[in-house]
Backbone as JSON Lines, residues from 0, in Angstrom:
{"i":0,"aa":"X","n":[119.04,22.26,103.04],"ca":[119.3,23.53,103.83],"c":[120.47,24.0,103.66]}
{"i":1,"aa":"X","n":[120.75,25.24,104.1],"ca":[122.55,25.78,104.35],"c":[122.69,25.88,105.56]}
{"i":2,"aa":"X","n":[124.03,25.28,105.41],"ca":[125.12,24.76,106.47],"c":[125.25,25.89,107.54]}
{"i":3,"aa":"X","n":[124.67,25.82,108.5],"ca":[125.1,27.54,109.49],"c":[126.42,27.27,109.27]}
{"i":4,"aa":"X","n":[127.57,28.26,109.72],"ca":[129.05,28.21,110.1],"c":[129.64,27.5,110.8]}
{"i":5,"aa":"X","n":[128.66,27.57,112.19],"ca":[128.95,26.43,113.44],"c":[129.39,25.28,113.11]}
{"i":6,"aa":"X","n":[128.24,24.98,112.3],"ca":[127.97,23.45,112.44],"c":[128.51,23.41,110.88]}
{"i":7,"aa":"X","n":[129.06,24.11,109.76],"ca":[130.58,23.66,109.01],"c":[131.33,23.43,109.66]}
{"i":8,"aa":"X","n":[132.02,24.18,111.05],"ca":[132.99,23.85,111.24],"c":[132.87,22.98,112.67]}
{"i":9,"aa":"X","n":[132.41,22.01,112.59],"ca":[132.11,21.23,113.64],"c":[132.25,20.17,112.43]}
{"i":10,"aa":"X","n":[132.09,19.55,111.29],"ca":[131.65,18.88,110.22],"c":[133.05,18.16,109.55]}
{"i":11,"aa":"X","n":[134.23,18.68,109.56],"ca":[135.45,18.28,109.4],"c":[135.89,17.54,110.57]}
{"i":12,"aa":"X","n":[136.13,18.21,111.93],"ca":[136.58,17.68,112.77],"c":[135.57,16.19,113.02]}
{"i":13,"aa":"X","n":[134.16,16.13,113.46],"ca":[133.4,14.98,113.05],"c":[134.01,13.36,112.3]}
{"i":14,"aa":"X","n":[134.34,13.98,110.83],"ca":[134.56,12.99,110.43],"c":[136.09,12.88,110.34]}
{"i":15,"aa":"X","n":[137.04,13.81,110.42],"ca":[138.62,13.3,110.92],"c":[138.45,12.25,112.45]}
{"i":16,"aa":"X","n":[137.46,12.64,113.3],"ca":[137.46,11.78,114.28],"c":[136.76,10.24,114.18]}
{"i":17,"aa":"X","n":[136.26,10.1,112.71],"ca":[135.3,8.73,112.31],"c":[136.73,8.47,111.81]}
{"i":18,"aa":"X","n":[137.82,9.04,110.77],"ca":[139.01,8.78,110.11],"c":[140.12,8.1,110.76]}
{"i":19,"aa":"X","n":[140.17,8.72,112.33],"ca":[141.05,7.94,113.85],"c":[140.77,7.32,113.88]}
{"i":20,"aa":"X","n":[139.55,6.53,113.98],"ca":[139.22,5.89,114.77],"c":[139.14,3.99,113.24]}
{"i":21,"aa":"X","n":[139.45,4.63,112.07],"ca":[139.19,3.44,111.06],"c":[140.43,2.86,110.88]}
{"i":22,"aa":"X","n":[140.41,1.76,109.51],"ca":[141.63,1.28,109.34],"c":[142.31,2.28,108.4]}
{"i":23,"aa":"X","n":[141.79,3.68,108.07],"ca":[142.34,4.37,107.0],"c":[143.3,5.31,107.85]}
{"i":24,"aa":"X","n":[143.49,5.63,108.59],"ca":[144.22,6.46,109.33],"c":[145.81,5.69,108.99]}
{"i":25,"aa":"X","n":[145.42,4.36,109.55],"ca":[147.18,3.89,109.33],"c":[147.86,3.45,107.85]}
{"i":26,"aa":"X","n":[146.91,3.97,106.95],"ca":[147.34,4.22,105.59],"c":[147.44,5.75,105.03]}
{"i":27,"aa":"X","n":[147.15,6.96,106.39],"ca":[147.65,8.19,105.92],"c":[148.78,8.99,106.02]}
{"i":28,"aa":"X","n":[149.0,9.2,105.31],"ca":[150.49,9.94,105.07],"c":[150.67,10.96,106.5]}
{"i":29,"aa":"X","n":[151.77,10.91,107.67],"ca":[151.6,11.26,108.37],"c":[151.46,12.93,108.17]}
{"i":30,"aa":"X","n":[150.98,13.63,109.02],"ca":[150.81,15.3,108.86],"c":[150.66,15.58,107.36]}
{"i":31,"aa":"X","n":[149.13,14.99,107.16],"ca":[148.65,15.3,106.16],"c":[147.21,16.0,106.11]}
{"i":32,"aa":"X","n":[146.36,16.8,105.62],"ca":[145.24,17.4,105.41],"c":[144.5,16.01,104.13]}
{"i":33,"aa":"X","n":[143.68,15.23,104.82],"ca":[142.75,14.53,104.43],"c":[141.09,14.88,103.93]}
{"i":34,"aa":"X","n":[140.74,15.34,104.76],"ca":[139.55,15.97,104.39],"c":[139.54,17.6,104.91]}
{"i":35,"aa":"X","n":[139.03,18.16,103.4],"ca":[139.09,19.64,103.74],"c":[137.48,19.9,103.12]}
{"i":36,"aa":"X","n":[136.78,21.34,103.9],"ca":[136.1,22.12,103.15],"c":[136.53,22.85,102.53]}
{"i":37,"aa":"X","n":[135.84,22.81,100.76],"ca":[136.65,23.58,100.58],"c":[135.3,24.17,99.54]}
{"i":38,"aa":"X","n":[134.85,25.23,98.72],"ca":[133.99,25.83,97.3],"c":[132.66,24.83,98.09]}
{"i":39,"aa":"X","n":[132.51,25.08,99.24],"ca":[130.83,24.43,99.77],"c":[130.55,22.92,99.22]}
{"i":40,"aa":"X","n":[132.27,22.4,99.59],"ca":[131.76,20.63,98.92],"c":[132.87,19.98,99.98]}
{"i":41,"aa":"X","n":[132.66,19.01,100.26],"ca":[133.44,18.05,101.6],"c":[134.74,17.96,100.24]}
{"i":42,"aa":"X","n":[135.75,17.82,100.66],"ca":[137.17,17.43,99.6],"c":[137.96,16.35,100.32]}
{"i":43,"aa":"X","n":[137.79,15.03,99.9],"ca":[139.07,14.39,100.16],"c":[140.22,13.37,99.82]}
{"i":44,"aa":"X","n":[141.1,14.48,99.84],"ca":[142.63,14.15,98.84],"c":[142.81,12.49,99.46]}
{"i":45,"aa":"X","n":[142.78,11.65,98.32],"ca":[143.09,9.92,98.49],"c":[144.48,9.98,98.08]}
{"i":46,"aa":"X","n":[144.96,11.6,97.66],"ca":[146.57,11.14,97.61],"c":[147.06,11.07,98.74]}
{"i":47,"aa":"X","n":[146.98,11.46,99.81],"ca":[147.26,11.79,100.88],"c":[147.43,10.05,101.46]}
{"i":48,"aa":"X","n":[147.08,8.68,101.02],"ca":[147.1,7.9,101.74],"c":[148.0,6.84,100.95]}
{"i":49,"aa":"X","n":[148.75,5.76,101.25],"ca":[150.08,5.38,100.87],"c":[149.62,4.82,99.32]}
{"i":50,"aa":"X","n":[150.87,4.48,98.61],"ca":[150.67,4.21,97.51],"c":[150.25,3.01,97.32]}
{"i":51,"aa":"X","n":[150.69,1.99,98.38],"ca":[150.23,0.56,98.16],"c":[148.49,0.79,98.81]}
{"i":52,"aa":"X","n":[148.03,1.28,100.03],"ca":[146.65,1.1,99.52],"c":[145.54,2.05,98.74]}
{"i":53,"aa":"X","n":[146.24,2.97,97.91],"ca":[145.93,3.38,96.85],"c":[145.41,2.06,95.62]}
{"i":54,"aa":"X","n":[146.81,1.93,95.87],"ca":[146.66,1.03,94.27],"c":[145.35,-0.52,94.7]}
{"i":55,"aa":"X","n":[145.29,-0.74,96.24],"ca":[144.61,-2.1,96.25],"c":[143.12,-1.62,96.63]}
{"i":56,"aa":"X","n":[142.82,-0.17,96.88],"ca":[141.28,-0.39,97.02],"c":[140.44,1.34,96.64]}
{"i":57,"aa":"X","n":[141.62,2.09,95.9],"ca":[141.01,3.54,95.45],"c":[141.33,3.1,93.61]}
{"i":58,"aa":"X","n":[142.51,2.21,93.09],"ca":[143.05,3.04,91.55],"c":[142.2,1.7,90.73]}
{"i":59,"aa":"X","n":[141.69,0.98,91.41],"ca":[140.64,-0.27,90.86],"c":[139.48,0.28,90.26]}
{"i":60,"aa":"X","n":[138.81,0.88,91.03],"ca":[137.45,1.52,90.83],"c":[137.05,3.47,91.66]}
{"i":61,"aa":"X","n":[138.06,4.09,91.75],"ca":[137.75,5.29,92.23],"c":[136.32,5.79,92.69]}
{"i":62,"aa":"X","n":[134.78,5.18,92.05],"ca":[133.54,5.54,92.13],"c":[133.29,4.6,93.16]}
{"i":63,"aa":"X","n":[133.51,3.57,92.66],"ca":[133.02,2.58,93.79],"c":[133.75,2.49,95.37]}
{"i":64,"aa":"X","n":[135.28,3.0,95.06],"ca":[135.21,3.09,96.85],"c":[134.83,4.26,97.43]}
{"i":65,"aa":"X","n":[134.95,5.37,96.36],"ca":[134.11,6.62,97.0],"c":[132.61,6.34,97.7]}
{"i":66,"aa":"X","n":[131.96,5.52,96.99],"ca":[130.06,5.7,97.34],"c":[130.98,4.46,98.92]}
{"i":67,"aa":"X","n":[131.6,3.52,98.66],"ca":[131.96,3.19,100.24],"c":[132.22,3.88,101.17]}
{"i":68,"aa":"X","n":[132.82,4.7,101.04],"ca":[133.65,5.46,102.05],"c":[132.48,6.12,102.26]}
{"i":69,"aa":"X","n":[131.86,6.95,101.19],"ca":[130.23,7.44,102.12],"c":[129.4,6.32,103.03]}
{"i":70,"aa":"X","n":[128.91,5.53,102.1],"ca":[128.12,4.73,102.6],"c":[129.03,4.52,104.98]}
{"i":71,"aa":"X","n":[130.23,4.03,104.74],"ca":[130.86,4.14,105.5],"c":[130.86,5.16,106.9]}
{"i":72,"aa":"X","n":[130.98,6.39,106.09],"ca":[130.16,7.89,107.49],"c":[129.31,8.58,107.46]}
{"i":73,"aa":"X","n":[128.69,7.68,106.9],"ca":[126.78,7.8,106.74],"c":[126.19,7.83,108.28]}
{"i":74,"aa":"X","n":[126.67,6.68,109.48],"ca":[126.11,7.19,110.54],"c":[127.26,8.72,111.19]}
{"i":75,"aa":"X","n":[128.22,8.91,110.85],"ca":[129.12,10.29,111.84],"c":[128.16,11.31,111.42]}
{"i":76,"aa":"X","n":[127.91,10.91,109.93],"ca":[127.12,12.6,109.64],"c":[125.57,12.68,110.49]}
{"i":77,"aa":"X","n":[125.23,11.33,110.46],"ca":[123.63,11.41,110.73],"c":[124.04,11.84,112.5]}
{"i":78,"aa":"X","n":[124.84,11.21,112.9],"ca":[125.2,11.56,114.27],"c":[125.89,13.54,114.28]}
{"i":79,"aa":"X","n":[126.02,14.3,113.13],"ca":[126.5,15.47,112.81],"c":[125.71,15.93,112.91]}
{"i":80,"aa":"X","n":[124.29,15.71,112.11],"ca":[123.13,16.07,111.83],"c":[122.13,16.35,113.29]}
{"i":81,"aa":"X","n":[122.3,15.6,114.07],"ca":[121.5,15.78,115.29],"c":[122.04,16.46,116.4]}
{"i":82,"aa":"X","n":[123.55,16.68,116.43],"ca":[124.34,17.6,117.44],"c":[123.65,19.3,116.56]}
{"i":83,"aa":"X","n":[123.55,19.03,115.77],"ca":[123.31,20.45,115.15],"c":[122.1,20.83,114.75]}
{"i":84,"aa":"X","n":[121.26,20.17,115.03],"ca":[119.66,20.09,114.47],"c":[119.72,20.26,114.13]}
{"i":85,"aa":"X","n":[120.11,19.35,112.7],"ca":[119.84,19.51,111.32],"c":[118.73,18.63,110.86]}
{"i":86,"aa":"X","n":[117.9,18.98,110.42],"ca":[116.62,18.18,109.74],"c":[117.14,17.14,108.7]}
{"i":87,"aa":"X","n":[117.8,17.91,108.16],"ca":[117.77,18.11,106.13],"c":[118.9,18.24,105.64]}
{"i":88,"aa":"X","n":[120.07,18.06,105.16],"ca":[120.59,18.8,104.65],"c":[121.43,18.29,103.1]}
{"i":89,"aa":"X","n":[121.77,18.68,102.0],"ca":[122.39,18.25,100.86],"c":[123.81,18.47,100.9]}
{"i":90,"aa":"X","n":[124.23,17.37,100.4],"ca":[126.53,17.9,100.66],"c":[126.71,17.38,99.47]}
{"i":91,"aa":"X","n":[127.38,18.05,98.94],"ca":[128.63,17.26,98.0],"c":[129.86,17.15,98.25]}
{"i":92,"aa":"X","n":[130.35,15.46,97.76],"ca":[131.42,15.37,98.08],"c":[132.1,15.13,97.24]}
{"i":93,"aa":"X","n":[133.72,15.74,97.09],"ca":[134.59,15.16,96.19],"c":[135.04,14.69,96.59]}
{"i":94,"aa":"X","n":[135.68,13.6,95.84],"ca":[137.51,12.59,96.22],"c":[137.86,12.82,95.38]}
{"i":95,"aa":"X","n":[139.3,13.25,95.6],"ca":[140.79,13.42,94.49],"c":[141.68,12.55,94.97]}
{"i":96,"aa":"X","n":[141.86,12.1,93.94],"ca":[143.44,11.26,93.37],"c":[144.07,12.13,92.4]}
{"i":97,"aa":"X","n":[145.52,11.3,92.65],"ca":[146.68,12.01,91.24],"c":[145.58,12.67,89.97]}
{"i":98,"aa":"X","n":[145.69,11.7,89.74],"ca":[145.08,11.66,88.2],"c":[143.12,12.26,87.73]}
{"i":99,"aa":"X","n":[142.54,11.77,89.09],"ca":[141.05,12.02,88.69],"c":[139.89,12.77,89.81]}
{"i":100,"aa":"X","n":[138.89,12.76,89.92],"ca":[137.84,13.53,90.78],"c":[136.9,13.07,90.69]}
{"i":101,"aa":"X","n":[135.86,12.63,91.56],"ca":[134.64,11.47,91.95],"c":[133.8,12.65,92.57]}
{"i":102,"aa":"X","n":[132.78,13.03,92.53],"ca":[131.47,13.83,92.92],"c":[130.88,13.32,93.24]}
{"i":103,"aa":"X","n":[130.01,13.23,94.4],"ca":[128.35,12.49,94.86],"c":[127.8,13.56,95.96]}
{"i":104,"aa":"X","n":[126.97,13.61,95.37],"ca":[125.93,14.52,96.04],"c":[124.37,13.93,97.04]}
{"i":105,"aa":"X","n":[124.29,14.0,98.24],"ca":[124.06,12.99,99.22],"c":[123.2,13.85,99.81]}
{"i":106,"aa":"X","n":[121.76,13.66,100.17],"ca":[120.95,13.95,101.51],"c":[121.35,13.39,102.47]}
{"i":107,"aa":"X","n":[121.47,13.85,103.36],"ca":[121.99,13.44,104.51],"c":[120.39,13.74,105.94]}
{"i":108,"aa":"X","n":[120.14,13.18,106.66],"ca":[118.52,13.45,107.14],"c":[118.56,12.96,108.39]}
{"i":109,"aa":"X","n":[118.59,13.82,109.68],"ca":[118.07,12.81,110.48],"c":[116.96,12.05,110.54]}
{"i":110,"aa":"X","n":[117.02,11.08,110.71],"ca":[116.1,10.15,110.41],"c":[114.99,10.45,111.75]}
{"i":111,"aa":"X","n":[115.19,10.72,113.13],"ca":[114.07,10.8,114.08],"c":[113.33,12.51,113.54]}
{"i":112,"aa":"X","n":[113.99,13.4,113.69],"ca":[113.55,14.79,113.19],"c":[112.47,14.8,111.8]}
{"i":113,"aa":"X","n":[113.71,14.13,110.56],"ca":[113.18,14.2,109.22],"c":[111.54,13.16,109.15]}
{"i":114,"aa":"X","n":[111.16,12.57,110.64],"ca":[110.11,11.62,110.08],"c":[108.63,12.64,111.32]}
{"i":115,"aa":"X","n":[109.36,12.98,112.3],"ca":[108.75,14.35,112.84],"c":[107.95,14.78,111.98]}
{"i":116,"aa":"X","n":[108.76,15.66,111.45],"ca":[109.15,16.66,110.13],"c":[107.51,16.74,108.96]}
{"i":117,"aa":"X","n":[108.06,15.65,108.8],"ca":[107.12,14.92,107.19],"c":[106.2,14.36,108.05]}
{"i":118,"aa":"X","n":[105.43,13.71,109.23],"ca":[104.64,13.86,109.71],"c":[103.38,15.19,109.9]}
{"i":119,"aa":"X","n":[104.54,15.9,110.52],"ca":[103.91,17.13,111.2],"c":[103.06,17.85,109.84]}
{"i":120,"aa":"X","n":[103.56,18.02,108.52],"ca":[103.86,18.42,107.43],"c":[102.39,17.58,107.01]}
{"i":121,"aa":"X","n":[102.36,16.53,107.1],"ca":[101.7,15.59,106.31],"c":[100.01,15.58,107.25]}
{"i":122,"aa":"X","n":[99.66,16.26,109.04],"ca":[98.77,16.06,109.48],"c":[98.4,18.15,109.54]}
{"i":123,"aa":"X","n":[98.89,18.5,108.86],"ca":[99.13,20.54,109.16],"c":[97.52,20.7,108.39]}
{"i":124,"aa":"X","n":[96.38,21.27,108.84],"ca":[95.83,21.96,108.06],"c":[95.78,22.62,107.56]}
{"i":125,"aa":"X","n":[95.2,22.95,105.95],"ca":[95.7,24.35,105.28],"c":[94.63,24.97,105.41]}
């Protein structure tokens, strides 16, 4: 499903709310942009985290860190889907460091709506 303009505009603030309530907030460089929507992908600028945090958590294995971050933000993504009445959406996430970029494609589903939709389609007579 294509993400509408209004839904797209509310996604980054939703993710930044999650960041504000997480330990990541303590490691962000002040007044930096951590999450952006660029060219139909959600981009995390991991270079805006402290050098100490990057050395400890990101540099050892960017892919493991990125997958873990996606897993941790998934509840916020699901809540956003519910607020925007989105049943299912394919998203691309890009994680940037100074020397590398890691990309993840993820399908986010609103579990209640997705279950209702698939039940309807399964029971629909043609």
